[in-house]
C-alpha positions as CSV (number, residue, x, y, z in Angstrom):
1,X,-142.5,-71.5,-120.7
2,X,-143.7,-68.0,-121.6
3,X,-145.1,-67.3,-125.0
4,X,-142.6,-64.9,-126.7
5,X,-145.3,-63.4,-129.0
6,X,-147.5,-62.4,-126.1
7,X,-144.7,-60.3,-124.3
8,X,-144.7,-56.6,-124.9
9,X,-142.6,-55.6,-127.8
10,X,-139.8,-53.1,-127.1
11,X,-140.6,-49.6,-128.4
12,X,-138.1,-48.2,-130.8
13,X,-136.2,-45.2,-129.4
14,X,-135.2,-42.2,-131.5
15,X,-131.7,-41.7,-130.1
16,X,-131.1,-38.7,-132.5
17,X,-134.0,-36.9,-130.8
18,X,-132.7,-37.7,-127.3
19,X,-129.2,-36.4,-128.4
20,X,-130.7,-33.2,-129.6
21,X,-132.3,-32.4,-126.3
22,X,-130.7,-29.7,-124.2
23,X,-131.4,-31.6,-120.9
24,X,-129.5,-34.6,-122.3
25,X,-126.6,-32.6,-123.3
26,X,-126.5,-30.8,-120.0
27,X,-126.6,-34.1,-118.2
28,X,-123.7,-35.6,-120.3
29,X,-121.6,-32.5,-119.7
30,X,-122.1,-32.7,-115.9
31,X,-121.4,-36.4,-115.9
32,X,-118.3,-36.2,-118.0
33,X,-116.9,-33.2,-115.9
34,X,-117.4,-35.2,-112.7
35,X,-115.9,-38.4,-114.1
36,X,-112.9,-36.8,-115.8
37,X,-112.0,-34.6,-112.8
38,X,-112.2,-37.5,-110.4
39,X,-110.2,-39.8,-112.7
40,X,-107.6,-37.1,-113.1
41,X,-107.2,-36.6,-109.4
42,X,-107.1,-40.4,-108.8
43,X,-104.4,-41.0,-111.4
44,X,-102.2,-38.0,-110.4
45,X,-102.2,-39.2,-106.8
46,X,-101.4,-42.8,-107.8
47,X,-98.7,-41.8,-110.3
48,X,-97.1,-39.6,-107.6
49,X,-96.4,-42.6,-105.3
50,X,-93.6,-44.3,-107.4
51,X,-92.1,-40.8,-108.1
52,X,-92.1,-39.6,-104.5
53,X,-91.3,-42.9,-102.9
54,X,-87.6,-42.4,-103.3
55,X,-87.6,-38.8,-102.5
56,X,-86.4,-37.6,-99.1
57,X,-89.8,-36.1,-98.3
58,X,-91.5,-39.5,-98.0
59,X,-88.4,-41.3,-96.6
60,X,-88.6,-39.5,-93.3
61,X,-89.9,-41.5,-90.4
62,X,-93.4,-40.3,-89.3
63,X,-94.5,-42.8,-86.6
64,X,-91.7,-44.9,-85.1
65,X,-90.2,-46.9,-88.0
66,X,-93.1,-46.0,-90.4
67,X,-92.0,-43.7,-93.2
68,X,-94.0,-41.2,-95.2
69,X,-94.3,-43.8,-98.1
70,X,-96.4,-46.1,-95.9
71,X,-98.6,-43.2,-94.7
72,X,-99.0,-42.1,-98.3
73,X,-99.8,-45.6,-99.5
74,X,-102.4,-46.1,-96.8
75,X,-103.9,-42.7,-97.8
76,X,-104.3,-44.1,-101.4
77,X,-106.4,-47.0,-100.1
78,X,-108.5,-44.6,-98.1
79,X,-108.8,-42.4,-101.1
80,X,-110.0,-45.3,-103.2
81,X,-112.7,-46.1,-100.7
82,X,-113.8,-42.5,-100.6
83,X,-113.9,-42.1,-104.3
84,X,-116.0,-45.2,-104.7
85,X,-118.4,-44.0,-102.1
86,X,-118.6,-40.6,-103.7
87,X,-119.2,-42.2,-107.1
88,X,-122.0,-44.5,-105.8
89,X,-123.8,-41.6,-104.2
90,X,-123.4,-39.5,-107.3
91,X,-124.5,-42.3,-109.6
92,X,-127.9,-42.2,-107.8
93,X,-128.2,-38.5,-108.9
94,X,-127.1,-39.5,-112.4
95,X,-130.0,-42.1,-112.5
96,X,-132.5,-39.5,-111.4
97,X,-131.2,-37.1,-114.2
98,X,-131.5,-39.9,-116.8
99,X,-135.1,-40.6,-115.6
100,X,-135.9,-36.9,-116.0
101,X,-134.4,-36.9,-119.5
102,X,-136.4,-39.9,-120.5
103,X,-139.6,-38.5,-118.9
104,X,-139.0,-35.3,-121.0
105,X,-138.5,-37.4,-124.2
106,X,-141.7,-39.4,-123.5
107,X,-143.6,-36.2,-122.7
108,X,-142.6,-34.8,-126.1
109,X,-144.2,-37.7,-127.8
110,X,-141.2,-40.1,-127.9
111,X,-141.9,-43.7,-127.8
Protein backbone atom coordinates (compact mmCIF):
# COMPACT_ATOMS: atom_id res chain seq x y z
CA UNK A 1 0.00 0.00 0.00
CA UNK A 2 1.26 3.48 -0.85
CA UNK A 3 2.08 5.89 1.90
CA UNK A 4 -0.42 8.74 1.67
CA UNK A 5 1.90 11.26 3.34
CA UNK A 6 4.61 10.70 0.71
CA UNK A 7 2.28 11.53 -2.20
CA UNK A 8 2.40 15.03 -3.64
CA UNK A 9 -0.13 17.30 -1.99
CA UNK A 10 -2.60 19.04 -4.27
CA UNK A 11 -1.83 22.69 -4.80
CA UNK A 12 -4.62 25.12 -3.90
CA UNK A 13 -6.05 26.93 -6.92
CA UNK A 14 -7.21 30.54 -6.81
CA UNK A 15 -10.44 30.21 -8.78
CA UNK A 16 -11.20 33.92 -8.44
CA UNK A 17 -7.92 34.74 -10.23
CA UNK A 18 -8.79 32.32 -13.04
CA UNK A 19 -12.28 33.76 -13.30
CA UNK A 20 -10.82 37.26 -13.64
CA UNK A 21 -8.61 36.24 -16.58
CA UNK A 22 -9.75 37.50 -19.99
CA UNK A 23 -8.69 34.27 -21.71
CA UNK A 24 -10.89 32.23 -19.36
CA UNK A 25 -13.90 34.48 -19.93
CA UNK A 26 -13.36 34.33 -23.69
CA UNK A 27 -13.19 30.52 -23.52
CA UNK A 28 -16.39 30.29 -21.47
CA UNK A 29 -18.20 32.61 -23.90
CA UNK A 30 -17.13 30.54 -26.93
CA UNK A 31 -18.04 27.28 -25.24
CA UNK A 32 -21.44 28.52 -24.08
CA UNK A 33 -22.23 29.93 -27.54
CA UNK A 34 -21.41 26.59 -29.14
CA UNK A 35 -23.31 24.51 -26.58
CA UNK A 36 -26.44 26.66 -26.47
CA UNK A 37 -26.69 27.00 -30.25
CA UNK A 38 -26.25 23.25 -30.80
CA UNK A 39 -28.75 22.46 -28.04
CA UNK A 40 -31.27 24.91 -29.48
CA UNK A 41 -31.03 23.42 -32.98
CA UNK A 42 -31.25 19.89 -31.56
CA UNK A 43 -34.34 20.61 -29.45
CA UNK A 44 -36.18 22.56 -32.14
CA UNK A 45 -35.74 19.76 -34.67
CA UNK A 46 -36.87 17.13 -32.17
CA UNK A 47 -39.86 19.14 -30.95
CA UNK A 48 -40.98 19.68 -34.54
CA UNK A 49 -41.42 15.93 -35.12
CA UNK A 50 -44.61 15.45 -33.05
CA UNK A 51 -45.95 18.76 -34.36
CA UNK A 52 -45.32 17.99 -38.04
CA UNK A 53 -46.06 14.25 -37.84
CA UNK A 54 -49.78 14.79 -38.35
CA UNK A 55 -49.46 17.58 -40.91
CA UNK A 56 -50.06 16.82 -44.59
CA UNK A 57 -46.50 17.78 -45.50
CA UNK A 58 -45.00 14.75 -43.71
CA UNK A 59 -47.92 12.41 -44.48
CA UNK A 60 -47.05 12.31 -48.16
CA UNK A 61 -45.41 9.17 -49.50
CA UNK A 62 -41.79 9.73 -50.42
CA UNK A 63 -40.41 6.26 -51.33
CA UNK A 64 -43.06 3.62 -51.98
CA UNK A 65 -45.09 3.40 -48.74
CA UNK A 66 -42.54 5.35 -46.69
CA UNK A 67 -43.95 8.71 -45.64
CA UNK A 68 -42.11 11.91 -44.79
CA UNK A 69 -42.45 11.16 -41.06
CA UNK A 70 -40.18 8.13 -41.43
CA UNK A 71 -37.63 10.10 -43.44
CA UNK A 72 -37.70 12.94 -40.91
CA UNK A 73 -37.31 10.46 -38.03
CA UNK A 74 -34.34 8.78 -39.72
CA UNK A 75 -32.87 12.22 -40.26
CA UNK A 76 -33.09 12.87 -36.52
CA UNK A 77 -31.02 9.77 -35.82
CA UNK A 78 -28.44 10.90 -38.35
CA UNK A 79 -28.48 14.39 -36.83
CA UNK A 80 -27.84 12.92 -33.38
CA UNK A 81 -24.80 11.02 -34.62
CA UNK A 82 -23.50 14.10 -36.45
CA UNK A 83 -23.99 16.34 -33.42
CA UNK A 84 -22.21 13.86 -31.16
CA UNK A 85 -19.31 13.66 -33.60
CA UNK A 86 -19.10 17.44 -33.88
CA UNK A 87 -19.14 17.80 -30.10
CA UNK A 88 -16.39 15.21 -29.60
CA UNK A 89 -14.19 17.03 -32.12
CA UNK A 90 -15.00 20.40 -30.60
CA UNK A 91 -14.34 19.08 -27.08
CA UNK A 92 -10.73 18.43 -28.09
CA UNK A 93 -10.34 22.12 -28.95
CA UNK A 94 -12.03 23.01 -25.63
CA UNK A 95 -9.42 20.88 -23.84
CA UNK A 96 -6.61 22.72 -25.61
CA UNK A 97 -8.16 26.07 -24.70
CA UNK A 98 -8.43 25.03 -21.05
CA UNK A 99 -4.80 23.91 -21.07
CA UNK A 100 -3.81 27.32 -22.48
CA UNK A 101 -5.80 29.11 -19.77
CA UNK A 102 -4.17 27.00 -17.06
CA UNK A 103 -0.71 27.57 -18.58
CA UNK A 104 -1.37 31.32 -18.52
CA UNK A 105 -2.54 31.07 -14.90
CA UNK A 106 0.59 29.13 -13.88
CA UNK A 107 2.76 31.53 -15.89
CA UNK A 108 1.44 34.45 -13.89
CA UNK A 109 2.53 32.77 -10.69
CA UNK A 110 -0.58 30.74 -9.93
CA UNK A 111 -0.07 27.53 -8.03
